[in-house]
Structure formats: structure tokens, C-alpha cells
N, C-alpha and C positions, 0 to 999 in steps of 0.2 A: 482129284474132281468128278472119278470115276464113280468114286464110292460115297459120294456127298447125296450124284445124281441118285443113287441107287438109294438111299436113305429117305430123300427126298422124296423116291415114288411110294415105298412102302408107308410111309407115315402123311404126307402132306396131301392125300383126298382125291384129286377129281385123276389126276394121272394115275395113280394107279387104279381105279376104279375103269378107265379109259380103257387100259390096255392090260391085256387077259395075258399077254407076251410077256408083261411085266411078274405076272404072278410067280413066276419060277424061279423070278431074280430075288423077290423077299421073301423068298420062301428060304435060301439060303440064306440070306442076308441075317433073320431070324436066329438062323441056327447058328450065325458066330455069335450074335449080341444079344445078349438079353432084355428083354422088355423094360422098359424106365414109365412104369407109371408113377403122373407126378400126385406131391403129396397131399393137392388140395381133394383130389379123386377118393385119395383114401380116407380124409376126415371125413366128406362128406357118408361117406359110405357107413363110416362108423358111427356117427351122428345117426343116420336112419334106420341102422339094426336097433338104437337105442331106445329112438322113439317108437319103433314097431314092437320092440317086448312091453313096453310102458305101454303101450297104447292097448295092452292085453292085460296084462298083472296091475295097473293101475297106481302102486306105488312105489316102482323099483327105482323110481331114478330119487324120489325123495328118500328113502330107506338107505342107497347109496349116498347123497347127502347129508345122514343125519352118520353113519355108520364113520363117516371121515372124521366128522366134528368131534365123535367121542377119540376112535384115534389119536386127533389132536391134543383134546382135554387130556386125555389120559398119560400125556408125557412129563408135566407135574408128577402126576398120582404117584407114576410108578418110579421116580427121583426121588421123590420125599418120603414113600412108604414102602422103599425096596423091593418092589414090584410084587410087595404080596397084594393080591385081592381081599383083600379082610373087610367083614363087613363092619357097620357104625356100631361101637360101643355102645350100649346102651347108658351108662354107667356114666361114660367122662370122652367129655368130645379129645379126638388126638390133636386137634388143629390147636388146643388154648391155647401151648406153648409156644405160640407163637408171638404172642400178646403179650402186651404189660399195660397196666396204668397210668395213664400221664398226663394225672393235672395240674402238674404244677405251675406256677404264675412266669407267662410268659417276658419278656427284658424287658418288654417296651410296657409292662402294668404297671401303674405309675402306682405307690403306696397309696396306702390311707390316708385321707384327710384328718387334722386332728378336728377333734370332737366342738372346741370354740370355734374352730372357723370352717364348721360345714354349713350346709345350706340351710339347717334346721333339723327338727327331730320328725321319724316317720314311726306314727304310732302302726301296728297291723293285728286287726281280727277276724285270726282264718275260721274257717270253717269245714263242717264233717267230719268225719270217722280220724280217727292218727293218720292214714296214710296221706288221707286228702289234706290234713295241715301241714303233716311233711313236706311236701308239694308248695303251699303256701308261704312256708315259713324259708325255703331253699330261695322259693321267688324274690321273696321280700327281702333278703341278703340282695340280690342282683338288684332290685330295685333304689335300693337306698344307693348303693354304687354309682345307678346312674344318676340320680340326682345328688349325688354331692350330697348328703343327707346325713344322719345320724341314727342308726336301729335301734329303738326300744325295743327287746326282746319281745317278741310276739304272743298275746293274748290267746289263748285256747279257744274251742266250741262250747259253751257250756250248754246252750238250748238245742241242739241237733237231736234224732232221735234217740241216740241214746243216754243224752244227759248227763254223761259222766262230768263232775266238777274237778277234774285234774289241771291245776296249772303246770305250767313250762318245767315248774323247776320239780314237779312230781312227776314226768314223762322223762325229761331230759336230761342232763348235766350243763349247768347256765353257766356254772363258771369257766369249763373247755370249752362249751359254744363260744362268751367272747371272748377268750385269749386267742384260739384259735381262726377267727377272722379278723382279730384286730388288725393285721396286716395289711386288710384289704377293705374291711367297713369300721367304722369305730361302732360300734354297740353295749348301751346302756341297761340298766333291769328299771331305770325309770327315766320320767324326764325330772332335770332337777327340779326341786319344790323352790327354791329363788327364784326360777325363770318361770313357773306357773305361776308366782303370786302378780310377776310381773306384768303378766298377759292380763291386756285386755278385755277379750273373749275368750271365749270358751276354746278348745281345739276345736277344725272345723273338718265335717266328714264327709267323705266324698266313696263311690263306690267306682271302680273303675271296668270298662267292659271287658271282657273276656279276652285273651291272648293278646292283648294290645301289644303293640312293637314298641319297643324304645323313645320313638319319637316321641309317639303318644304322650310318654312319663316326662317328654322334656316341653314342650308345647302347654300341653292342659295342667298338668299337675305340679311341673315346678313353679310358675309363677302363683300359684298359692301358696306353696311351701314358700318362697321368697317373700309373700306378703302377710300369712297367719305365723310362721316360723313353727306351728309346732301343728300336723297333719295328719290324720286317720284316715288310712283303708282300710274297708269293710267288707264282712265276705270274700277275702281274700285267698281264691281256691282257681287256680287256673287260670291271671290275672298276665300275666306275661307271654309271648309269643312261644313259642317252641325251638324255632331259630335264631339266633343269635350271633355274633362274631365269636369266633372260639376263645378270648380272653374272660367272656362272661359266660359260655358255656364251662369253662374247665375249674369258674369261682363256683358255679351252679351243685361242684363235681366234688369243693374241698367241702361245701358246706353238707352236703347228703352226705357223704360216704366216709368225710372226716368228722365234720363240725357236730354234727347233730349225732352226741353220742346217748345211748339209756344210761338213765341213774344208774349209782353198782348194785341198790339191792334187785332191780332188774335183771342187770347183767350177768348177776350173780347165779339168782336161779333161772336164768334161760339156759346158762352153761353146765348147770347140773343134772338139767333133765337132757341133752345132748351127750352128758359126758355117760346117762346110765343106760343112753340109747345103744351107746358107742358099748359099752359093755356086753349089751345082748348081741350085738351084732356090729362087725369091722363097717359095715354101709349102713344105711337108709334111705327111705324114701319120706321126704314130709309132703303134703296134699293141702291143700288150701281149699274146701270144699265149696266154701258159702252158699250154703242152703240152709239157711236161715229161712223163718216165716217171713221177714222182712223182704228180704230179698228176692223170694218170689213173687209177694203181693208187687211188690213195688215194678218188679220186672211184667208182670202179667203173665206168668206162664203155670200151664196146666200141664199134672204131673196123673190124672187119673185116679183121682180122689172122690171122684163123684160130688155130687152136694153139700157136702161137708165141706171139704177143701175148696170149691168155688164161692161158700159161704165163709168160712173164716176168710181168707186172703183177700176179698171183697170185703170186708170189714174192715182189713190191714189197709190198704186198700186207699179208706175214706178218708185218710190223712193228706192222701194231695189232691186235688181237686182238675190240677190240667193233663194228668195224662192222659194222652189216644187211647180212642181203641181202634186198632187193626187186626188184618186178619189172621187167625193165631198159627193155621197149617204155612203161611206164608212168611209170615215170621220164627217160625223152629226151620222151616228150610233156607233160612237165609242165618242162621246159626246163632240166635240172640237168647235162647237159652241155656243155662246152665246145663249141662250133662246130672244125671241121678248118680246116688253114689254106685251103684251096682253100673250102669255106666261105662263110670271113671274106673274100678274094676277090671271089666272086659279091655276095657282099653290097654293098662298098663300090662295085664295078661298079655295079649293080643303081639305087644312089644317086644314080652318075653320074658319079663319080671314074672319071678318065680311062685309057687302058692308061699315058700319060708322066706321071702322075702318081710323085711321087718317095715312099717310104715308107721309114721306120725300124723295125726290128722289137725290139722288147725280149723278148728270151727265154734263157733258158736252154739246156740239151741238149732240143731239138726230137725228138720220140719218129716213129722212123722217117726221121731225116736228112733229107739231100736228097730223098728220093724222097718225104717227104710234104712238101716245102716247093715241088717243083716248080711245081706247079699254079699253087702262089700267084704264084711270078716268074713264069710265065708271064701272068699277067695283070698284073702290075705288075715288068718288067723293071727298075728304076731300086728296086734291093732293096737297104737297110745294115743293118748289124749295128752294135752298138761292136768288133765284133774288126774289121771291113774297116772301117774309119773311123780308127782309133788304132792297130792294129798293136801296135809295140811301146813304144808307151810306158801299154798297156795291163799290162802284166806285173810289175808293182809290186802290182798290184791281183787277179791273177788266182786267188791264194787265200783270195779272202775272197768268199763269195759274197754279202754285206751292203754289200761294198764297191761289187761288179759292180754288184749292185740301187742304188744309188744313183747310179752313173751314171747308168742308163737313166732311173731316175725321172728327173735332169735334162731330158734332151733329149727327155721325154714331156711334163711339164711345159710345155718351150718351145716344144712343135709347135705348128701350125696347129689342127689336129683329132687329136684321143687317143678311137683307140678299144680300146675291151676285148674282153677275149674270157671274164671270166670275173667273180664278185662277189666276189672275194677282197677282201683287204685293199689292195691293192697300186690295183685299181681304185678302192674308194671314198675312199681317200684323194685321188690326182690329183684325182678326179670332184669332190671338196668343193671343193680345194683349186684349178678352174681357174674353178670358180661362183664363187669368194671372189675371181677374179683376171681380175674381168670376163667370165663366162660364156664362155670360151672355149668352143670347140666339140668336145664330148665324145661319143661315139655310144656306147650300149652297145645291142649284140644282142638283141631282143626274142625268145631265145631258147624260148620258149612256143609263139609263135608260125611262126616263124620255124622250127620241124622240122621241122612240117606240108608245109611250104611248098618245105622242098628237098626232101622224100621224093618231091614231085610235082612237083620242076622238069621231069623229061623230058615231059612230058605238056602243057605249053603253052608257046608260043613265048616270044622273051624280053620284048618287050613287054608283056605280060601280064606272065611272072613280075617285071618291075622294076615294074610301078604297082602289084603284089602287097605285094611288099620295102618300095617307100614307104610301103601302108595300113598293114602288121606297124612297122614305126617310129615312128610318128604317138606321141609322145611319150616317145622311146627317141634326142633327137639332142639330147640338152642344152640344150634351151629354158629362160628364165629361167620358164614359167609351170609347168616340171616339180617346181620346187620349192615346196614349201608344210612351213608352220610344225608339225615334228613329227609329221611322212614321214621314216620309215626313221630310219636309224642316223645322227647330230648328225655325224659324222664324213665323212658322205657329201653331207648337204645341211647345211650351216652357216646354218640360214635367220636366227640370230639375228644373227649378224656381216653381212650383206649387207640396203641401206640401197635405196630406192627414190628416186630423184631426185623432185623437184617440177618438176612444169608443168600446161601447164595444162587436160590432161586428167587429171588425178589429184589426188588428196588427202589428203598421207601425211604422217604423222608419222613421221621420219625415228629418233627416238631410241628408237621400238619393234620397230627393225631392216628385216628384210627384210618389204616388202608388194607384192603382185604388180598387172598393170596393167589391175584389173577385171575388166570382161566382154571388153574386145579381145585380151587374151590369150588368152580360150579360143577365137578361131576359129579352124576347121579347115576345110582345103579338101576337097572331096568327092573317093571315090577315081578318077575317071575324068582329075583334075585330076594332070599330073606336079607335085606336090610341092616336090621340090628342084633345083635349077638344076645343068643339066649340062654339063659343057665339051663333048662331043662327040655328037653324034645316034651314037643305035647301030645299026648296018645289018646286026648280025644277026638272023637269020629264027628262028634254033633256040640254043634255050641251052649254053651250053659243058656236055658231058656229064661227068660225074664220075668217075673212074676204079673200076672195080671194087675193092674192101674198102676203100673212101675214107669210107663212111658206117657210124654204128653202131647195134648196137639191143642192148646191155645198158650200164646202171650199175646203180651202190648210191648208196642215199642215206644220208647220215651223219646222225644224231640226238644222240649224246652233246655236251653243251653244250660237254664241254675239246675236240670233235672239229673243231668248228663254221666254226673260221678256221685252222685249220692247214694248216699248206702251198699255203697262198692268197696268201700273195706274191706 
């Protein structure tokens, strides 16, 4: 009882204050017992201290959160990378082995209906260049499946800008196409003549809206097909929605990546060009420059060529009457203009590709000719095109732009690194195919951020410029983490057709398609570190300067839906 009274008098408040006599007893008590500080007081003092520090620094708390998050994320990094803080390989994604293509038919995907039991014959007239037509052909098979129809081998566009007279069988192996898809959709080369003779009216023709949902085809198109038995869909490009159910998406992949095989002459020549590049170098880059006069005129971009350039491109632009005029500086800052060949070369050198790297340039006529290409050649002297590699072997294909594009397609697909210079059809199709084939390195310039960087490049040394380029390109290097289900066009991000391998670091159901490596793949290095492996140390103190007149400041944006993908192959 005496001890309890002493404790009460020492810690109880009023008794302690009102009795000086008790002070000596409290002192003796404190010497015998340690002071117990409540935990709430300790927490309060700690929070007060952190708040006080943050008041003066402004960012301590946020930095603590950032570093703690990175510490958590790096758990996966060290497990899979064995603790090595290796930079990203510019030639190959080290995460590609965790993924594989998976476009097989699902167990509940019914076999194709027989031709005589189908709802009718579906005729398709594609639109645009080779790769734009490729999307139309792929979607045409899926639409035929939705309508339970027999697909007639699609017609290619002979009236577009390129005026290419090639038929389907001149570019694609038609017999392979029919046989490969036979289990999914019945396909014939033409409507049977006896059926055509029995028809009272000619085939009905219509154009469906862009990116139409399957419900639209079932509600608006199917009744006409059932009534007329033969139906033609015109200007068929991007006329089917990007997001479909998984079985239809996998059908898209089977068509695009397996059934649409080029003819034997095109495959043979394309592979010979690849072998010739491989004989000269173990690995090479393919660049789709897309810097032809028609592309520049259509986009409205200006590249400093003065009145001569403005007049020449304006004359080409007269082919399209509905292109709106917008602020050139604003559009360029939004990344709407392709990079110049010089800028593409600077981008690659900044990422770490050395001067001795072999490059294959896939392109038609370059605006400005050799003068425009000279800076790129200087940065990469080992510069080759199909014309340089093939010589006389190319003659049979010269009159046909789509067949020439097919040869470029083959070499770009087989390259170790593919670099796009615009967001057109060839860029999207090849990016998707390379993801499907094992996430082969595909570099897409982040033009929106790079435009400001190129403008100010003379105000910084080379090491600073290279570091900033690497920072800008984070997320544009073709890594698996860039692909998310439902992101962008399916032809560019075929997520339903890419599965993740099972490992002790992931819990994946491969039947549900692509899954990313959780937090592990979201790890990003700070800007101060070199993120990409370099084949040589950069010895230059200053960034090479661009020649006068090679950077542009005018552009025109395209808003009409029928112009979105035109001329973008």
C-alpha cells in the first residue's frame, strides 16, 4: 500500500504539486524504478520530427515512399536477375524467354460450318497499301466467322495511291491461306458460277462503320446476307472493333501470323537478303524510315527546305481535299511528325548502337534523296537497302509496290532490332508480330518527348543528350511490360495470343493469354544510370550538329476517319 501511494504521488499530478515534502520521496522512488514513457508519446514525437524535417526539405516523405517502393519492386528483380544490376540490353529483351505465342483454338471453339450450310458468301474489297490491306484480310476472316458465312478470297486495292495491280495470289500463298483457316472458316477462291447464275440480283454492296462491334454485324449485316446470299463489304480496313472475345482474338492471330504467308518467290528473295546481311554481321538493325514525299505531304510536316519544299509537298497534298490546317509547332510538339533520317541515327547512337552497326533501311523514295540520307550514312556507314542487296533479282518486283513492301517486311521481321519512324500500319503490324514471335526488340521513337530534346540538342553535351534520350525511350523499347490487355490496336498489342511461362516467381493461368510479371517488370532505373548496354564508350564531348534546314516546324493533323491510316504503310 505504501508503494502504491508513492507511485500515485509521483505520477498522479495534484498530490505531487501540493506537497513539497513528497518530492524527496519521489526522487528516491525514481532512482529505484525506470521511467515508463507511453508508446503514443513516442509515436507522436517521431511523427512531429518527420513533419518538421519535411517542412524544410519539401520532399523527404515522398522520397522515402519512392525508395521503399523501389526496394519492394527490386525483390523480383534480384530473384530473377540473380542480384546483378545489369542494364537493359539494346539488342534483346532479357525477359522474352518468359513468354510464348498461344493462339491455338479453345476447347469450346466450334469447327467451321460447311460451305453449303453457311449463311451465304462474303465478298471483301480491301483498302490501302500492303499492311493496311493485311489488317482488312485478317478482320475479314473473323467477320465471316461471326456471320457464319463462306469467305471469298479478298480483293486487293488497285486504285489507291500506289496503283498496284497485284492480286491476292501475287502476294500471298492462296492455297496455304485457304487450307490453314479451313477449320475455322470456309474459304473459296470465287463464288460458284451456278450460284451466281441463279441469283436474281447482283451482289449487294455496303460499307460498315469503322471499328464496328460484332453485334453490329449480327444486327445490320447478317439480315442482308441471309436475304441476298452474296454480300460485298467495300473499303474494308479497320472495320472491326479492336477488342473481341478471346477466341476471336486468337483467330485473328492465326490468320495474321500463320495463314497469311507470302508467295514462294517473295519468301525466297526476302530470305536471301537476310542471309546476305547475316554474312556481313552477326546481327543488324532494320529501320522503317517512311520518309517518302507522299508521307510528308499527307502528314503536313515541314523540314526546313524553304519555298521549294513547301511547293512540292503542297502539290502532292492537293490529292486530298479534306485535310485541315493546324498549328505546325503545336502538332510537332505532340510528336505527329516522323523523325528525319539524321534524327533516327542520333537516337540509335544515343541508345548505344555503335558506328560499326549494320543497318537495313526499308523505304521507298526518300524525300531529298542522298542529301537527306547522308547524315544517317555518316553515323552508320554499314548502310544497306533491298536495292543494294538484291540488284537484278529485284527487277520482276519493281513495278509492284506491295510486293516490294513484302520484301522489306520479311527482312524487317527477321532483323535483330526493328526501328519504326511512324505509327503507321507496317509499324503496328510488325511490332505485333515481333511481340508474338518472342518479343524481339522493337524500338518506337517517343516523338512527343524527343521533339523538344532534338530542338535543344546543341545546348548540351553528348553524354547529357544520350542520358535524356534513354530516359525518353523508357517504355518504347519493345519490352513485354509495355503490352497490357486492351491497350491500343490489337494488331500492335496481341495480348490474347501471348502467354507467360510458369515459374516460381509467378502464378499464371496460360489459358487466359498474356500476363505480365507482376511488379518485377515495372522496375525502372533512375535517369542518372545508363539503362541500355553500349557497344562502345561515347568519346565525343559535343553532340554532332544537324545541318541547316533539316529540322521542321510545320505540320498538319489528320482528323477524318477515312484518312487515319491512309499512306501509312
